[in-house]
C-alpha positions, 0 to 999 in steps of 0.5 A: 495101065502099068505103073512106072518104076520109081527112080531110086534116090541118089545116095547121100554123100558120106561126110568125112569124119571130123578131125579132133584137134590134138590137146594144146601143149603148154609151153615148156619152162626152162628148169634152169630159170626155175632153179635160178629164181628159187635160189635168188629168193633164198638169197634175199630171205637169208639177207633179210634174216641176217639184218634182223638178227644183227639188229637184235630182232627189234628196235628196243634191242632189249636182250643185248643191252643199250647201244642206241644214240642217247637223245640228249635233247630229251634229258632234263637239266643238262649242265649249261655254261663253262666247266667245271661241271658237278657230278649231276646227282641232283637230277640223276633220277630223272635222266636214268630212264632215258639213258637206260641205267638203273640206280642200284642199292650197291655195286654189282661186280658180275660184270666189272671193267674200267676205262679212263677219260681225258676231256678237253674243251677250248684248250682246257682239261675238264675235270671228270668229277667224283660221284657221277652215277651216284644218286643224292641218297647214295644209290649207284648206277652200273656206270660211275666214278669214284674220284676225279681222276677220270677213271670210269667204273662199269660194275653191273649185275649183267654183261651187256654193252654200255656206251660213252654217251650213257656216261655223259647222259647221266652226268648231264653233259651233252656229247656228240660229234659237234658239241660238248656241253654248251660248246659247239664245234668239231669234236675229235676223239681217240681211243688208245691213241688211235683217231676215231671218227663219228659220234663219240657218244656211240663208243662202246665201253671196253676194258682198259680204254684210254679215251680222249675227247677234244673240242678245240685245240688238242693237248700238246701230248695226246694221252695214248694209255693209262696206268690202271690200278692193279686189279682193275 
Protein backbone atom coordinates (compact mmCIF):
# COMPACT_ATOMS: atom_id res chain seq x y z
CA UNK A 1 0.00 0.00 0.00
CA UNK A 2 1.51 3.35 -0.99
CA UNK A 3 2.47 5.84 1.79
CA UNK A 4 0.67 9.19 1.86
CA UNK A 5 2.94 12.12 1.24
CA UNK A 6 3.56 14.30 4.36
CA UNK A 7 2.03 17.73 4.36
CA UNK A 8 4.85 20.26 4.71
CA UNK A 9 4.78 22.36 7.93
CA UNK A 10 3.69 25.96 7.43
CA UNK A 11 6.52 28.41 7.32
CA UNK A 12 7.35 30.12 10.65
CA UNK A 13 6.38 33.78 10.79
CA UNK A 14 9.32 36.09 10.40
CA UNK A 15 9.64 38.47 13.36
CA UNK A 16 10.40 42.05 12.61
CA UNK A 17 13.72 43.18 14.03
CA UNK A 18 13.42 44.85 17.45
CA UNK A 19 13.82 48.62 17.40
CA UNK A 20 16.57 49.97 19.52
CA UNK A 21 15.63 53.20 21.18
CA UNK A 22 17.99 56.02 20.52
CA UNK A 23 20.13 56.99 23.55
CA UNK A 24 18.45 59.55 25.78
CA UNK A 25 19.61 63.07 25.28
CA UNK A 26 20.55 65.07 28.39
CA UNK A 27 18.59 68.27 28.68
CA UNK A 28 20.57 71.11 27.27
CA UNK A 29 21.87 73.71 29.74
CA UNK A 30 21.78 77.37 28.85
CA UNK A 31 25.39 78.47 29.01
CA UNK A 32 24.27 81.92 30.04
CA UNK A 33 22.95 80.54 33.34
CA UNK A 34 26.23 78.73 33.99
CA UNK A 35 28.32 81.82 33.30
CA UNK A 36 26.00 83.94 35.44
CA UNK A 37 26.24 81.51 38.36
CA UNK A 38 30.03 81.45 38.22
CA UNK A 39 30.13 85.23 38.15
CA UNK A 40 27.81 85.45 41.18
CA UNK A 41 30.00 83.07 43.17
CA UNK A 42 33.08 85.11 42.26
CA UNK A 43 31.42 88.31 43.49
CA UNK A 44 30.47 86.69 46.83
CA UNK A 45 34.01 85.39 47.33
CA UNK A 46 35.42 88.85 46.56
CA UNK A 47 33.11 90.51 49.10
CA UNK A 48 33.99 88.01 51.84
CA UNK A 49 37.70 88.44 51.13
CA UNK A 50 37.38 92.23 51.26
CA UNK A 51 35.65 92.07 54.64
CA UNK A 52 38.35 89.78 56.04
CA UNK A 53 41.13 92.03 54.81
CA UNK A 54 39.38 95.13 56.13
CA UNK A 55 39.18 93.56 59.58
CA UNK A 56 42.84 92.67 59.48
CA UNK A 57 42.23 88.95 59.02
CA UNK A 58 41.58 88.27 62.71
CA UNK A 59 39.78 89.66 65.71
CA UNK A 60 43.04 90.52 67.43
CA UNK A 61 44.10 92.85 64.59
CA UNK A 62 47.63 92.43 65.94
CA UNK A 63 49.45 93.63 62.84
CA UNK A 64 47.74 97.01 62.51
CA UNK A 65 47.50 98.14 66.11
CA UNK A 66 44.81 98.36 68.74
CA UNK A 67 41.60 100.08 67.63
CA UNK A 68 38.96 98.03 69.43
CA UNK A 69 36.68 99.32 72.18
CA UNK A 70 38.34 99.49 75.58
CA UNK A 71 36.52 97.31 78.12
CA UNK A 72 36.42 99.85 80.95
CA UNK A 73 34.44 97.48 83.18
CA UNK A 74 37.47 95.16 83.20
CA UNK A 75 39.97 97.85 84.21
CA UNK A 76 41.08 97.80 87.86
CA UNK A 77 40.75 100.72 90.28
CA UNK A 78 39.04 103.27 88.05
CA UNK A 79 38.65 106.76 89.47
CA UNK A 80 35.46 107.34 91.42
CA UNK A 81 33.80 110.50 92.63
CA UNK A 82 34.08 113.98 91.20
CA UNK A 83 37.20 115.41 89.55
CA UNK A 84 39.96 116.41 89.84
CA UNK A 85 41.40 112.96 89.15
CA UNK A 86 45.08 112.15 89.64
CA UNK A 87 47.20 110.65 86.88
CA UNK A 88 46.42 107.06 87.90
CA UNK A 89 50.02 105.91 88.17
CA UNK A 90 49.38 103.82 91.29
CA UNK A 91 47.38 101.26 89.30
CA UNK A 92 48.77 101.82 85.81
CA UNK A 93 50.67 98.52 85.56
CA UNK A 94 47.46 96.55 86.05
CA UNK A 95 45.63 98.47 83.34
CA UNK A 96 48.26 98.40 80.59
CA UNK A 97 47.65 94.86 79.30
CA UNK A 98 43.94 95.63 78.97
CA UNK A 99 44.48 98.80 76.97
CA UNK A 100 47.32 97.38 74.84
CA UNK A 101 49.98 99.82 75.94
CA UNK A 102 53.52 99.10 77.15
CA UNK A 103 55.67 100.63 79.87
CA UNK A 104 58.93 101.51 78.11
CA UNK A 105 62.30 102.31 79.63
CA UNK A 106 62.35 105.64 77.78
CA UNK A 107 60.40 107.61 75.21
CA UNK A 108 60.53 106.24 71.68
CA UNK A 109 60.25 108.79 68.87
CA UNK A 110 60.00 106.68 65.72
CA UNK A 111 56.29 107.59 65.67
CA UNK A 112 55.71 110.99 67.29
CA UNK A 113 52.44 112.96 67.11
CA UNK A 114 50.43 115.22 69.44
CA UNK A 115 46.81 116.10 70.24
CA UNK A 116 45.14 118.48 72.68
CA UNK A 117 42.26 117.46 74.95
CA UNK A 118 39.69 119.76 76.57
CA UNK A 119 37.40 117.89 78.99
CA UNK A 120 34.24 119.30 80.59
CA UNK A 121 32.01 117.56 83.13
CA UNK A 122 28.83 119.17 84.49
CA UNK A 123 29.82 122.61 83.28
CA UNK A 124 33.34 122.54 84.74
CA UNK A 125 36.62 122.07 82.95
CA UNK A 126 38.53 119.01 84.15
CA UNK A 127 42.30 119.24 84.42
CA UNK A 128 44.11 116.52 82.46
CA UNK A 129 46.99 115.93 84.86
CA UNK A 130 50.69 115.65 84.16
CA UNK A 131 52.17 112.17 84.28
CA UNK A 132 49.32 110.16 82.76
CA UNK A 133 51.05 107.15 81.21
CA UNK A 134 54.02 107.25 83.60
CA UNK A 135 54.46 104.38 86.06
CA UNK A 136 55.42 105.02 89.67
CA UNK A 137 58.97 103.78 88.92
CA UNK A 138 59.49 106.21 86.03
CA UNK A 139 58.70 104.12 82.95
CA UNK A 140 56.52 105.67 80.25
CA UNK A 141 53.91 104.33 77.83
CA UNK A 142 53.49 105.21 74.17
CA UNK A 143 50.62 107.58 75.10
CA UNK A 144 51.17 110.09 77.91
CA UNK A 145 51.18 113.66 79.23
CA UNK A 146 54.07 115.75 80.51
CA UNK A 147 52.13 118.67 81.98
CA UNK A 148 48.57 119.65 82.96
CA UNK A 149 47.85 121.59 79.75
CA UNK A 150 45.90 118.78 78.08
CA UNK A 151 48.62 118.15 75.49
CA UNK A 152 48.76 114.44 74.63
CA UNK A 153 51.99 112.84 73.41
CA UNK A 154 52.05 109.75 71.22
CA UNK A 155 55.67 108.59 71.23
CA UNK A 156 56.04 105.05 69.99
CA UNK A 157 58.69 102.78 68.49
CA UNK A 158 56.18 101.76 65.78
CA UNK A 159 53.66 103.60 63.63
CA UNK A 160 50.34 102.06 64.69
CA UNK A 161 46.86 103.31 65.61
CA UNK A 162 46.14 104.65 69.09
CA UNK A 163 42.76 105.69 70.43
CA UNK A 164 41.38 108.23 72.88
CA UNK A 165 39.90 105.32 74.85
CA UNK A 166 43.38 103.95 75.47
CA UNK A 167 44.42 107.26 77.03
CA UNK A 168 41.36 107.41 79.30
CA UNK A 169 41.85 103.72 80.13
CA UNK A 170 45.41 104.14 81.37
CA UNK A 171 44.33 107.33 83.20
CA UNK A 172 41.63 105.28 84.94
CA UNK A 173 38.68 107.43 83.81
CA UNK A 174 35.70 105.71 82.22
CA UNK A 175 34.84 107.15 78.80
CA UNK A 176 31.91 106.23 76.54
CA UNK A 177 29.06 107.86 74.68
CA UNK A 178 27.04 108.14 77.89
CA UNK A 179 29.59 108.25 80.69
CA UNK A 180 32.69 110.07 81.93
CA UNK A 181 34.14 108.77 85.18
CA UNK A 182 31.22 108.21 87.56
CA UNK A 183 28.98 110.69 85.75
CA UNK A 184 26.24 109.39 83.46
CA UNK A 185 24.57 111.32 80.66
CA UNK A 186 24.91 112.12 76.98
CA UNK A 187 28.49 112.81 75.99
CA UNK A 188 29.06 115.31 73.18
CA UNK A 189 32.39 115.70 71.49
CA UNK A 190 34.13 117.63 68.75
CA UNK A 191 37.36 117.33 66.78
CA UNK A 192 38.82 120.52 65.36
CA UNK A 193 35.47 122.23 65.87
CA UNK A 194 33.43 119.59 64.04
CA UNK A 195 30.73 117.74 65.97
CA UNK A 196 31.17 113.98 66.06
CA UNK A 197 28.76 111.21 66.99
CA UNK A 198 29.15 107.80 68.58
CA UNK A 199 31.63 106.69 71.21
CA UNK A 200 34.50 109.17 71.70
CA UNK A 201 36.67 106.37 73.12
CA UNK A 202 36.94 104.97 69.59
CA UNK A 203 38.48 108.14 68.17
CA UNK A 204 41.75 107.34 66.39
CA UNK A 205 44.42 109.82 67.42
CA UNK A 206 45.86 111.87 64.55
CA UNK A 207 48.37 114.73 64.44
CA UNK A 208 47.23 118.11 65.82
CA UNK A 209 43.67 117.24 66.78
CA UNK A 210 41.84 119.62 69.09
CA UNK A 211 39.54 117.22 70.97
CA UNK A 212 36.68 118.52 73.11
CA UNK A 213 34.66 116.06 75.22
CA UNK A 214 31.66 117.31 77.21
CA UNK A 215 29.15 115.74 79.58
CA UNK A 216 26.56 118.35 80.50
CA UNK A 217 26.65 121.99 79.47
CA UNK A 218 29.34 122.78 76.87
CA UNK A 219 31.53 125.86 77.27
CA UNK A 220 30.31 129.18 75.91
CA UNK A 221 33.23 129.28 73.50
CA UNK A 222 34.02 125.87 72.08
CA UNK A 223 37.75 125.32 71.37
CA UNK A 224 38.27 124.64 67.68
CA UNK A 225 42.06 124.63 67.48
CA UNK A 226 45.15 124.61 69.64
CA UNK A 227 48.43 126.42 69.34
CA UNK A 228 50.76 123.45 69.39
CA UNK A 229 54.33 124.21 70.48
CA UNK A 230 56.94 124.43 67.71
CA UNK A 231 58.28 121.05 66.71
CA UNK A 232 55.29 119.08 67.94
